[in-house]
N, C-alpha and C positions, 0 to 999 in steps of 0.2 A: 122109404122116403117118398111123399109127392109131389116131388116138384115140380111135375108138368100138369097136375091139375091146380082147377083155376079160373079167374080169369083170363081171356085173350092176353090182358095189357101183362100176366105176367109171363105167361109162354113165350109171348114176344120179346118180352127180357132176358128171359131164357134162352131164347135160340137168337136173338143177339147177342148175349155173351158168348156162345156159343161161337157164332160165327168170329168175333173180331177175335177168340184164344187162335183160333182154327187158322186165321190170316198170315198165319207165317210158311205151314205146310202147305198150305193153299196157292201159295206163292211158288212155293219150292215146285208142287205139281205142273204151274203152271209154265214158269221159270226151266225146267229142266231140259229145254229141247233147244235152249236160247244161250242160257249161263256158260260160260267156262268153268269148266272142274278147276278147283283150287288145286289142287295136286299138280296142274299142268301148268309149268314157269314159262311164265311170256319169254319170247326172245330175249327181250333187253335187261332182264334178272337174268338170263342164262349166261347172257355174256359178262353181268358183272361178276355173278359165283363166280364162273370160270377164271376172270382175272384178276379173283382173292386164292385163289387154291394154288399149290405150290407145284411148280413144272413135274411131271412125269407121278406127279400123285394120283393114285385110281379113284377113281367117281364113289359116293359112298354107296352108292349101289352094288359096284364092287365088292368091298371094302366088307359090305356087309353079308354078302355071298362067300366069300372066301373064309371065313368066320375069324376075321381080325378081330384083335381085342385090344382095350385101349392101355396106353403103353403111358411114357409122364403126361402130365397136366400141369402145363405151365401157365401160369396167372400174373400176366402183366397188365395191374393195375395203374391206369396215369393217373395222373395228380390235376385239378382245377384246370392250369394252363399247362401248354404243350411249351419248352423253355426251349424245345429244337425250333421250332417255328421260330424266323424273327418276328412277326408281327407280335409273337407274347413274351417276347423276351426283354421286356424292359421290368425298372426297379419295383415298380407297385404289384406289376405279377410276379412275381418272383418272392415278396416280400407276402403275397397272400399263399404264395407254396408254400411257404414255410411255415407261417399261422396254420395250414389245415393241418390234419392228421388222416393219413388215407384210410380210406376203410380196408380192415384187416384182410388179408389171405385167407385164414381159418373161415372170415366170415363167410366169403364169395365160394371158397372150397366147400363152404356146408351146403351152400345152395345148388349145388350140381347134381344133378339126380343118375351121376357117374361115377366108377372109381376106378383104378387103375387094375388091369385085370380081367374086366369083365368087358363082356363082347361087345364090338362096338355097333352104335347105333346112332343115326343119323338123326330122329326124332326124338329122342332124348340129350341129345346137344341143340339142338332147335328148341323144345322145350324148357331146358337150364337158360336159352339165351333170353327165351320171354321171359322167364322168373326173374332175372335179373334185372331184366329191362324195367320192372314194375317196378323196382326201388326209387324211392323217390333221391335217394344219394347219390344216384348215377346219371350220368349223361345220357350216355347210350353203351351196351354190350353188345358181344358178338364172341362167338365160340365155332371153330374152325380146324380143324387135320391140319399137322406142317408138316407132317414127317411118317411115311412107312415103314416100316425096314422089320423081318425076321417074323412078321404077324402078328406086329405091333406098330400102334398107330397112335404118335405123340399129339396131341392137342392142345393147341394154345386158346386161352381165355383173356379175351381184352375187354376193358373195361374202361370209362374215366367220369371222376368223382366231380361233384357241384361240392358249389360252397354251400353248406349247412348252416352256419349262423347267422341267428338274424335280433339284432338288436335294435330297435327302430322303431318307429311307427306307423304305425293301418291307415290308410284311407281307403276307403270305397263309397262307391255313389250309384244307386239307380231306382228307378220308381220316386224323383224328385226327394229321396232321404238320403244322407249320409250315415256311414259306420267310422266311427276313429279308434285309437286305440293305440297303446303303447304296450311291449311285449320281447321276450330276452325270450330266444327260442334256439335249439340247436337239433337238427335232425340229425344226426349221428355223433354221437358225444363217443370222443377218443378215435374213430371207426368200428366202433361197436353195433352201430345200427340204432340204437338208441337214443331216443327222442322223450327230449323232455322240456318242457316249457311251461313261460308265467306268463302271463298276460293279462290287460284290463282292459278290456273294450265298452264302447257306450253306442247305443245299437238301438232301430226306429222302438223298437218293444223295452228294450232294457238294459241296465249298466250287469258287468258281472267284473268279476275276478276271479281266477282260474289257474289252476298247478297243475298238471297231468305228465304223465311219464308212459311210453309202451316201447316194445320191443317186438317187432314181427318174426326175430330169430332167435329169440332167449338164449344165451347159452351155447350159440352157435347149433339150433337145433330149430324145428319145424313151429315149435313150440311159442306161441305169439301172447302177449300178455299188456297189457294196458291199465291203467288206473286215474283216475283223475277225480279233482274237489273243488267246487267251486262255491263261491258266495255270490249270488244274484241281489239286485236292487228290490225284486218282489218274490224274494224264495233260495232255494241254493239248491246244488248238484254232485250226488257220487253215482259213479262208475267203477266196475272193476269188471273184466274180461280175459278169461286165460280158455285160451283157442290152439287145438290143431288141426288144423282144415284141411280139407281136400287141398292139398295144395298141388297138384297133379295127375293129371290122367291117370297113369300109373299108381297112384296113392290107393292103399289097400284099407286104410282104418282111419278115421275122426275122432273128437269126441272133445268137449268144451262144455265150461260154465259163466252164466254171464251176470251181471247182476246193474241194477239201476235204480237209483233213489232219486226223485227229483220234483222242484214244489215252483210253481213260479206262477203267474201272471197269463193267462190266456186271453189277448185281447181279438175280438170278432171283427172284420172289416168290408165296407163297404164303397164303394165312390172313393177309394182311399182314403176313409177317414174310419176311427172306432165306434162301431154301431152296440159291442156290448165289452163287457170283460170279467171274468171270473177266475177266482183262484181255482188252478187244477195241480193237485198230488197224484204221481204217479209213479209207481211201481213194478219193476219185474226182473223175472227171476226163471232162469232157465236155464237146462242142462238135456245136451245129446250125447250120442256115440253112433256113429256110422260106419257101415262098412260097404265093399266092393270088393268087385273081379279083378280092377284095372280095364284098360285096354283090350276089348274084345271086339275084334272087327270091325276097327275105327271107329268104337263107342264104348264110353266109359258111362259103365250103368252103378248107379250110386245108392245107399237105403241110409236112413236115417231113424233114430225111436227118441222123442224126447220126452221133455214134460217142461207146463210154462206155467208160470204165477205170474198173472198179469191185470192189475188193479189201475183205478182210476176215481178220484174221489174228490169231488167238484164244492166250491161257496163261495163266500161274495168276496170278491178283491175289497179289500181297502186302498185302492187306489185308483179308485171306482164309483164315481157318485151319481151316475148315471141310470135306467132300469137296467137292471140285472134278468137275463132268462139261465138258469141253471141247467146244464147234461146231467142227467140222473147217473147216479153211481153205479160201476159196473168192475164188477170182476169176474174172470174167468180163470179157472185150473183148470189144469187138462192133458192128459197125453196126447198124443200125436205121431204120428209116421209120415215122414218122406221120402220120393221119389226124384232121381236126377236124372235126366241123360245128357249127357252134353259128345256134340260128333268131332272129332279130333279133325277140324277144316280152319286152319289160321293163315294169313295171310300178312308179310311185311310191307306196307306203303310208304310214302313220305309225302310232306305238304297237304297232307287232308285235314286232320285236328292241329296239327303241330307245326312248326315253322322250322324245318332243314333239321327235322330226326326224325327219328328211326320210328314207326307208329307200327303196333299187331292189333291186327282187326281178327277179331273168333267171326270167322263166320259160316260155321258150321251151325247145323240147327241143334237149340238147346231144349229142354223143359223141365221144371220145378214144378210138383205138384206135394202140397202138404195140406190133411184132413186131419181134424183131431177133436174130442170128444168135453165139452165140458159139462160136469155136472154139479147136481145141488150138493149131490154126495162127499163131493170135494173141497167145497166150500166155495163155488162157485155161484153169485147172484142168480142167473138161469141153467135152464139147459141149451145148450147153444150145440152148434156144428161149425168150428171155426174153420177158415180154409184159406190157402193162398197158390195160384197158380199161375205159373210165369212161360212164355215161351218167347222164340226169338229165332231167328234168320239172317245169311248175308249169302249175298250174290256177289259173283264180279262179270257183267253182263259183256258181249263182243263187243262193244264200241268202247269197251274202259270203266263205263260206269261201277260205282259200287254202291249197291243194296244193300238196305238194311232193314229188315223187319223185324218190331218187337211187339206182344200185349201181354194182359197183365189181366187176374180178379181174383178179387178180395172179398173176404165179408164172414157174415156166419150167415148161418139157420135156425130159425129160430120160429119150431111151428108150424114147419112148411115154410116159413117165408124169409125170403135173404134180408136180411139187414144189414146196414153199413155197407154194405155192396160198394164195390168202386170199380168199375171194369176202365181199362185204360189201352189203346194200339198207337202204333207212332211207327211209318215209312218215312227212310231217312235214304236220300241221293246224294250221293258224287260223282259228279259229272268232270273228270279229266278234260281240259282245254289246253292240254301245253304242260312243261318242268315249272310254270310258274302262274296257271291260273287255272281258277277250278270252280265249279258252280255250284251249291250247295242247296238241297234243298228237301224241306220236310212239311210233314205233315201229320199233328197230336191229336185226339182227342179221348174226355175223359167224361166219363157219364159215371151220375151216383143214384141209389136209390137207399132211400129210407137210411138217410145218412145221421148218424151222432152229430148233437150242436158244436160242437167243437170239432168236425171234422169239413172244414170247408172246401170248395172247389173254387178256387179265385183264377182271375184273371189280372196281369196289369205290368206293369215295368218289370219287375222281380220276376216273373215266372213268360218271359218270350215277346211280351206285347211291350218293347221298349219306348216307344213314344208315347208313356199314358204314366202317372202315379201306380206304386205298388199299386197292390191289391186293390185294384179297381173296379173289377164286377166280381160279383158272385152268384152261383147259382148253380145249379143242381147237374148242369154238366158244361161242360166247354170244348171249344176246338182251335187250333191255331194252324197257321199257315205261315214258314220263313220261305224265304228266299235269299241267296249272298252270293252276289262275286264276294270271291275271292285271290286276293293278291299276293303272291309270295313273292317278296323283292331279296334281292342277293346284297343289301348294302346290312353292313356288320359294326353299326356305331361304336366306339370304341371296344369292339372284340368283347362283348356285354350282350348284347342286344343281339336279337334277329329282327325284321323287320318286314312285317306286313299291313296290307290294308284294307278292308271290307267296305262296297257297298249293298242295304241292306233294307226290305221289302218287308214287314209284318201284318198279317192278316188274322182276326181274332173275332167270338163274339162267345156268351156264356148262353145258355138256355133255361127256361126253371125259374122258379121262384123262391131262395132260401130263405128261413125265417127272417124276421126283421130286415131284409135286404130289400134294395128297390127293388123294380122290374128293370129287367137286362134294357141299357142300350143300343143293343141291337149287332150291328159288323160294324167293327170298328177297325182302324189301319194305321200304321203309321211307315213312314220312311226316312232312313238317314246315311249315311258313311262315317269311317273312322278308322284308330289305328290299331295297330294288333305289333306289340311288345314279345317277342319270345325269347322268355329268360333263358339262356344258354349258359350260365353261368353259377345258378345258383335254382335250390330246389324251392324255394318259396313263389309257385304255384307258376305252373308253365308260358302261361300268354297276360300278358295284361292286355289290358281292353279300356279304348278310351276312344268316345262315340259322342255323336251331336243324333236325335233322333227330334223326328218331326209329328206330331199328331195330325193324321188329316180328318180326323171326326172326335166326336165327342163335344162335352159343353165348355161353356165360355170362361169359366173356372181353371179349367188347367194352361199349364203354360203352353205357349206354341213352341220351344225348344226344349228338349231337357238333353242335361249333362250327364253320362254315365259316365263312372270309371271304375274298373272290379278285375279284380284279379283270377283268372278261370284255369280248370283245367284245360282250355279245349279252343278252339281259334273263335 
């Protein structure tokens, strides 16, 4: 391929893409002499670990050197409320515990990467705990050795359930628009890990009635199954996925297949208003198989091959009477090859993105690269090379900051030209200011090249610029800077919510002029503050945001105060 040939602008674009993708690796080189090794435990963490360890129990390293094996595996799955604590022992909480079906021990046991009689490995205990903590039906999970005798190590697995039945009313608001709905959902039916949901939602784009079913550990295995069907006010949705992923660093094989078929109206936005709308029918079918040699010298190297059929057909919308500009229909059928690299470096932190919960941060380097070949002989509309590259890294700096760097590049090459190319990069920093205060800052940027009409780069109240209407600015590139002072209180009202607060400042802009869009308004800024309510007892969204945001720029037609209510996975 002659990617480097052509006008200087193409060369500059490719150099910029290469530089952004290399950003995490450049940062790793620059910080190599200052970043603290993740494998080195801080004194405070070491003291906490020692306090949680049974007296006289050898260290993990000593157990591994001695060739100890796993003895008994004791599973202590605690209910939603701890009735041994007098503050939780009341009639309402006792009733909730009786109504809640605890997660089955067999489901917990199936997610452990070790068995009785196998060699003791602290790495496998730690990774198993991370896997359990990632399950939405647990508030927390820990795994630790508790007894050593006759060359055997007895292990205690402790989990705490959360309430997973959600019959009720949904409401969220951002960018001046509200989403409402009713639903009946249980994320852990009868303690099996099965998620069943029936809901009706009305959002800014459409009304929809959906039914879905999923289980990430079907039949107590590592196979995940999910299916969904939805009737939309402007179309329909069908989805089915069966997948056995690379669930752990030592996983040797993976594979799966997925099918998605959707029809809906696709609106295009500028200045918070719809400027075009068309109907889109998309059909996606994919299957893959993967293999790996497991964890070798601190790295997991994975390889996958697959086949993808991705089709998009566009037409006029029956709900739009304005001028319509339609994207070109496209269909890409192609085999592909993927390489994944994952470094085994993780850290357990608290009061960063959650309130008084254990948080697992991946602080090792990672890279994913997928390249395919779509050919007309396979049924494609064009001969193209579709690709996706993603990379990132994390660092703990000497003064306690946690730094996360990531970047991605996707698109396709057609006749030596990059089409629908999207380059993104972000840098996030967490500066600890004590046990209850943290300064969060993040800068991100996205640039597009020869984008399809249905692929907009937007900036507004629903994409980080909280003081402005949703989808307010449209362009070919954007940048956003956010700084946020976070406070994590010890207030625990009704023993249901953990309370925090934030004061924030956002600043961003777009560049370029997308089809049908107006020129950029330049740099836009906002400031605001709000409450954060961490769900300590339920699985439905970890943090509720209640914010007031004040735009500092923009036209006179936007509101001077934006009220936002959202349920988010993070602070």
